[in-house]
VOVEX-213103 format. One line per 3 residues: number of its first residue (from 1); for each residue x, z, y of N, C-alpha, C, CB. Coordinates in nm, 2 decimals. Glycine has a CB too. Example, Ala and Ser with C-alpha at 12.3 -4.5 7.8 and 13.67 -1.06 7.14 Angstrom:
// residues 2
1 = 1.32:0.78:-0.57:1.23:0.78:-0.45:1.32:0.78:-0.33:1.13:0.90:-0.45 | 1.28:0.71:-0.22:1.37:0.71:-0.11:1.29:0.79:0.00:1.41:0.57:-0.06
// end
This chain:
// residues 115
1 = 12.25:15.61:13.87:12.12:15.65:13.83:12.06:15.53:13.76:12.04:15.69:13.94 | 12.07:15.41:13.82:12.00:15.29:13.76:12.08:15.23:13.64:11.98:15.18:13.86 | 12.20:15.29:13.61:12.28:15.24:13.50:12.22:15.27:13.37:12.42:15.30:13.50
4 = 12.14:15.38:13.36:12.08:15.42:13.23:11.94:15.37:13.22:12.08:15.57:13.22 | 11.88:15.32:13.33:11.74:15.27:13.33:11.74:15.12:13.29:11.67:15.29:13.47 | 11.63:15.08:13.21:11.62:14.94:13.17:11.59:14.85:13.29:11.52:14.92:13.06
7 = 11.62:14.72:13.29:11.58:14.63:13.40:11.43:14.60:13.39:11.66:14.50:13.38 | 11.38:14.55:13.50:11.24:14.52:13.52:11.20:14.41:13.42:11.21:14.47:13.66 | 11.09:14.43:13.34:11.05:14.33:13.24:11.00:14.20:13.30:10.95:14.39:13.15
10 = 10.95:14.21:13.43:10.90:14.09:13.49:11.00:14.00:13.56:10.79:14.13:13.59 | 11.09:14.07:13.65:11.18:13.99:13.72:11.33:14.01:13.69:11.17:14.02:13.87 | 11.35:14.10:13.59:11.49:14.14:13.54:11.58:14.20:13.64:11.55:14.01:13.49
13 = 11.52:14.26:13.74:11.59:14.33:13.85:11.66:14.46:13.79:11.51:14.37:13.97 | 11.78:14.48:13.82:11.85:14.60:13.77:11.83:14.72:13.86:12.00:14.57:13.76 | 11.76:14.71:13.97:11.74:14.82:14.06:11.62:14.90:14.04:11.74:14.77:14.20
16 = 11.58:14.93:13.92:11.46:15.01:13.88:11.49:15.15:13.91:11.42:14.99:13.74 | 11.38:15.23:13.94:11.39:15.37:13.96:11.27:15.44:13.90:11.40:15.40:14.11 | 11.29:15.57:13.87:11.18:15.65:13.81:11.09:15.71:13.92:11.24:15.77:13.73
19 = 10.96:15.71:13.89:10.86:15.77:13.98:10.76:15.84:13.89:10.79:15.66:14.07 | 10.78:15.97:13.88:10.70:16.06:13.78:10.72:16.00:13.64:10.55:16.05:13.82 | 10.62:15.96:13.57:10.63:15.91:13.43:10.65:15.76:13.43:10.51:15.95:13.35
22 = 10.66:15.69:13.54:10.67:15.55:13.54:10.81:15.50:13.59:10.56:15.49:13.63 | 10.84:15.38:13.56:10.95:15.31:13.61:10.90:15.21:13.71:11.04:15.24:13.50 | 10.97:15.19:13.82:10.92:15.10:13.93:11.03:15.00:13.97:10.88:15.18:14.05
25 = 11.00:14.88:13.99:11.09:14.78:14.04:11.07:14.76:14.19:11.07:14.64:13.96 | 11.17:14.78:14.27:11.15:14.77:14.42:11.14:14.62:14.46:11.26:14.83:14.49 | 11.18:14.53:14.38:11.18:14.39:14.42:11.05:14.32:14.40:11.29:14.31:14.34
28 = 10.98:14.35:14.28:10.85:14.28:14.26:10.74:14.38:14.25:10.86:14.20:14.12 | 10.77:14.51:14.27:10.66:14.62:14.27:10.59:14.64:14.14:10.56:14.59:14.38 | 10.66:14.59:14.03:10.60:14.61:13.90:10.62:14.76:13.86:10.66:14.52:13.80
31 = 10.52:14.82:13.80:10.53:14.96:13.75:10.50:14.95:13.60:10.43:15.06:13.83 | 10.57:15.03:13.52:10.55:15.03:13.38:10.60:15.16:13.32:10.62:14.91:13.31 | 10.55:15.19:13.20:10.59:15.31:13.13:10.69:15.26:13.03:10.47:15.38:13.05
34 = 10.81:15.32:13.03:10.92:15.27:12.95:10.89:15.27:12.80:11.05:15.35:12.98 | 10.82:15.37:12.75:10.80:15.38:12.61:10.70:15.27:12.56:10.74:15.52:12.58 | 10.59:15.25:12.63:10.49:15.15:12.59:10.54:15.01:12.61:10.36:15.17:12.66
37 = 10.62:14.99:12.72:10.67:14.85:12.75:10.76:14.80:12.64:10.74:14.85:12.89 | 10.85:14.89:12.59:10.94:14.85:12.49:10.88:14.83:12.35:11.05:14.95:12.47 | 10.78:14.91:12.32:10.72:14.90:12.18:10.61:14.79:12.18:10.66:15.03:12.14
40 = 10.54:14.76:12.29:10.43:14.67:12.29:10.45:14.56:12.39:10.30:14.74:12.31 | 10.51:14.45:12.36:10.53:14.34:12.46:10.39:14.28:12.49:10.62:14.23:12.41 | 10.36:14.26:12.61:10.23:14.21:12.65:10.23:14.06:12.65:10.18:14.27:12.79
43 = 10.12:14.00:12.60:10.11:13.86:12.60:10.03:13.81:12.72:10.05:13.80:12.47 | 10.08:13.72:12.80:10.00:13.68:12.92:9.90:13.58:12.88:10.10:13.62:13.02 | 9.78:13.60:12.94:9.67:13.51:12.91:9.65:13.42:13.03:9.54:13.59:12.88
46 = 9.65:13.29:13.01:9.63:13.20:13.12:9.49:13.14:13.11:9.74:13.08:13.11 | 9.42:13.15:13.23:9.28:13.10:13.23:9.27:12.99:13.33:9.19:13.22:13.27 | 9.17:12.90:13.31:9.14:12.79:13.40:9.06:12.84:13.52:9.07:12.68:13.33
49 = 9.02:12.74:13.60:8.95:12.77:13.73:8.82:12.85:13.71:8.93:12.65:13.80 | 8.76:12.83:13.59:8.63:12.90:13.57:8.64:13.02:13.47:8.53:12.80:13.51 | 8.76:13.05:13.43:8.78:13.17:13.35:8.79:13.14:13.20:8.67:13.26:13.37
52 = 8.80:13.02:13.15:8.82:12.99:13.01:8.96:13.01:12.98:8.77:12.85:12.98 | 8.99:13.07:12.86:9.13:13.09:12.82:9.19:12.96:12.77:9.13:13.20:12.71 | 9.31:12.93:12.82:9.37:12.81:12.78:9.47:12.83:12.67:9.44:12.75:12.90
55 = 9.50:12.73:12.59:9.59:12.74:12.48:9.68:12.61:12.48:9.53:12.76:12.34 | 9.79:12.61:12.41:9.87:12.49:12.40:9.79:12.39:12.33:10.01:12.52:12.33 | 9.80:12.26:12.37:9.73:12.15:12.31:9.59:12.12:12.36:9.73:12.17:12.16
58 = 9.54:12.20:12.45:9.41:12.18:12.50:9.40:12.06:12.59:9.36:12.31:12.58 | 9.28:12.01:12.61:9.26:11.90:12.70:9.18:11.96:12.82:9.18:11.78:12.64 | 9.23:11.93:12.94:9.17:11.98:13.06:9.14:11.87:13.16:9.26:12.09:13.13
61 = 9.06:11.90:13.26:9.04:11.80:13.37:9.07:11.86:13.50:8.89:11.74:13.37 | 9.12:11.78:13.59:9.15:11.83:13.73:9.02:11.85:13.80:9.24:11.72:13.80 | 9.01:11.97:13.87:8.89:12.00:13.94:8.88:11.95:14.08:8.87:12.15:13.94
64 = 8.99:11.93:14.15:8.99:11.88:14.28:9.10:11.78:14.31:8.99:11.99:14.39 | 9.08:11.68:14.39:9.18:11.58:14.42:9.30:11.65:14.49:9.12:11.47:14.51 | 9.42:11.61:14.45:9.54:11.67:14.51:9.64:11.56:14.53:9.59:11.78:14.42
67 = 9.71:11.57:14.64:9.82:11.48:14.67:9.94:11.52:14.58:9.86:11.49:14.82 | 10.01:11.41:14.54:10.13:11.43:14.46:10.25:11.38:14.54:10.12:11.35:14.32 | 10.34:11.47:14.56:10.46:11.45:14.64:10.54:11.33:14.57:10.55:11.57:14.65
70 = 10.57:11.23:14.65:10.64:11.11:14.60:10.56:11.00:14.54:10.75:11.16:14.51 | 10.43:11.03:14.52:10.35:10.93:14.45:10.27:10.85:14.56:10.25:10.99:14.35 | 10.23:10.73:14.53:10.16:10.65:14.63:10.01:10.69:14.63:10.17:10.50:14.60
73 = 9.96:10.74:14.53:9.82:10.77:14.52:9.80:10.92:14.49:9.74:10.68:14.43 | 9.68:10.97:14.51:9.65:11.11:14.48:9.60:11.12:14.33:9.55:11.17:14.57 | 9.61:11.24:14.28:9.56:11.28:14.15:9.42:11.31:14.17:9.64:11.39:14.08
76 = 9.32:11.23:14.12:9.18:11.25:14.16:9.11:11.35:14.07:9.11:11.12:14.14 | 9.01:11.41:14.12:8.93:11.51:14.05:8.86:11.44:13.93:8.82:11.57:14.14 | 8.86:11.51:13.82:8.80:11.45:13.70:8.90:11.38:13.61:8.70:11.35:13.73
79 = 9.03:11.37:13.65:9.13:11.31:13.57:9.16:11.40:13.45:9.26:11.29:13.65 | 9.15:11.34:13.33:9.18:11.42:13.20:9.33:11.43:13.18:9.11:11.35:13.08 | 9.37:11.55:13.14:9.50:11.57:13.10:9.50:11.63:12.96:9.58:11.68:13.20
82 = 9.57:11.56:12.86:9.56:11.59:12.72:9.69:11.66:12.68:9.54:11.47:12.63 | 9.68:11.75:12.58:9.79:11.81:12.51:9.88:11.89:12.61:9.88:11.71:12.44 | 9.82:11.99:12.68:9.89:12.07:12.77:9.98:12.17:12.70:9.80:12.14:12.87
85 = 10.09:12.21:12.77:10.18:12.32:12.72:10.17:12.43:12.83:10.32:12.27:12.70 | 10.15:12.55:12.78:10.15:12.67:12.87:10.29:12.72:12.89:10.06:12.78:12.82 | 10.33:12.75:13.01:10.46:12.81:13.05:10.44:12.93:13.13:10.54:12.70:13.12
88 = 10.40:13.04:13.07:10.38:13.17:13.15:10.51:13.22:13.20:10.32:13.28:13.06 | 10.51:13.28:13.32:10.63:13.33:13.38:10.71:13.23:13.46:10.71:13.39:13.28 | 10.66:13.11:13.48:10.73:13.01:13.55:10.67:12.99:13.69:10.74:12.88:13.48
91 = 10.62:13.10:13.75:10.56:13.09:13.88:10.42:13.06:13.87:10.63:12.98:13.97 | 10.36:13.00:13.98:10.22:12.97:13.98:10.19:12.83:13.91:10.17:12.96:14.12 | 10.29:12.75:13.88:10.26:12.63:13.81:10.29:12.66:13.66:10.36:12.51:13.86
94 = 10.18:12.70:13.59:10.20:12.75:13.46:10.16:12.66:13.35:10.13:12.88:13.44 | 10.13:12.53:13.38:10.09:12.43:13.28:10.19:12.31:13.29:9.95:12.38:13.30 | 10.25:12.27:13.18:10.33:12.15:13.18:10.25:12.04:13.10:10.47:12.17:13.12
97 = 10.24:11.92:13.15:10.17:11.81:13.09:10.22:11.68:13.13:10.02:11.83:13.11 | 10.18:11.58:13.06:10.21:11.44:13.10:10.08:11.38:13.14:10.27:11.36:12.98 | 10.07:11.34:13.26:9.95:11.28:13.32:9.96:11.13:13.32:9.92:11.33:13.46
100 = 9.87:11.06:13.26:9.87:10.91:13.26:9.88:10.85:13.40:9.75:10.85:13.19 | 9.98:10.77:13.42:10.00:10.70:13.55:10.09:10.78:13.64:9.87:10.68:13.61 | 10.12:10.91:13.61:10.20:10.99:13.70:10.32:11.05:13.62:10.12:11.11:13.75
103 = 10.32:11.06:13.49:10.43:11.11:13.42:10.42:11.26:13.40:10.56:11.08:13.48 | 10.54:11.32:13.38:10.54:11.47:13.35:10.51:11.54:13.48:10.68:11.51:13.30 | 10.43:11.64:13.47:10.39:11.72:13.59:10.37:11.87:13.55:10.26:11.67:13.66
106 = 10.39:11.96:13.65:10.35:12.10:13.63:10.23:12.13:13.71:10.47:12.19:13.66 | 10.13:12.18:13.65:10.00:12.21:13.72:9.97:12.36:13.73:9.89:12.13:13.65 | 9.89:12.39:13.83:9.84:12.53:13.84:9.72:12.54:13.75:9.81:12.57:13.99
109 = 9.70:12.65:13.69:9.58:12.67:13.60:9.46:12.69:13.69:9.60:12.79:13.52 | 9.48:12.72:13.82:9.36:12.74:13.91:9.30:12.60:13.95:9.41:12.81:14.03 | 9.35:12.49:13.92:9.29:12.36:13.95:9.25:12.28:13.83:9.39:12.28:14.04
112 = 9.25:12.34:13.72:9.21:12.27:13.60:9.09:12.34:13.53:9.32:12.25:13.50 | 9.01:12.26:13.45:8.90:12.31:13.38:8.91:12.26:13.24:8.76:12.27:13.45 | 8.89:12.35:13.14:8.90:12.32:13.00:8.78:12.23:12.96:8.91:12.45:12.91
115 = 8.81:12.13:12.88:8.70:12.04:12.84:8.66:12.08:12.70:8.74:11.89:12.84
// end
């Protein structure tokens, strides 16, 4: 039965099944309509902690102090991060950036604010 159904667009699981007019993924619980999903790919919108839409190249600031694993000091609130890159679909760390004094890091959009 699942040989003729498309894989899940979110997690690529091959175990999708039909439920009325929808296709359902049992692994991530994503539901979609096969006709609209194929013709209209959805673009994910990444927002910061206060709801501003983020784009590649934006400058953001850290909203709360956070410990960095393996670093001697913490990343303090108010630290500016320039030239961010958005990486949707890579889990909850959806921003890649180079932070001065720390190097390359992946950040959560929920802890940054657009400047």
